N, C-alpha and C positions, 0 to 999 in steps of 0.2 A: 479879231482885233485888227485894227488898221496898222499899216506899216509905219505911220508917223508915231503912233504910240510905242510900237516895237523899237524904233530908233531911239526915242527918248528914254525908254526903259533900259535899253542896252547901255546908253551913256551913264545913266544913274547907277546901274549895276557895277560898271567900271569904277565909278566914284566911291561906291560902298567898300571897295577893296583898298581905298587910299586912307592911310592912317590919319586920324584927327579930322576927318571930313564929316560934315553933317549933310545928309541928303533927304530932302523932302519929297514924298511921293503922294500922288493923288489916291483917292479911294479905289479907283479902277486899277491903278498900278499895284497897290497893296494887295488887292484881290488876286491879280494875275500872279503875284509872287507867293501867294498862299498864306499871306499874313492874316492873323485873326486878332480880335480885341481880347486882351486878357481881362477877365472879370472876376478872377478868383480872389484877388486881394486889392485893397485900396493902396495908393502910393504910400500912405502913412504906415500901413501894415507891413508893406515890403521893406521899408526902411527900418522899422522896428525889428524885423526878422533878422537883420544883419548886425544888430547891436550885440555886443558881448557883455554879459553880466559878469561883474567881478565882485567878490565878497568884500564887504566893508572891513577895513583894517582898523583895529582899535588899539 
């Protein structure tokens, strides 16, 4: 990996520790960080998994 990418990645890693910050990374940076694409669930399935079922009150 070149030093320019290392410098940018170091800056982004610092920003990742800043609350309420959004950091975009390239595919190469994501790979360097060990990120992988989650393919087990769709986004809809993930949101449905956190919904709490409550019994109907009559």
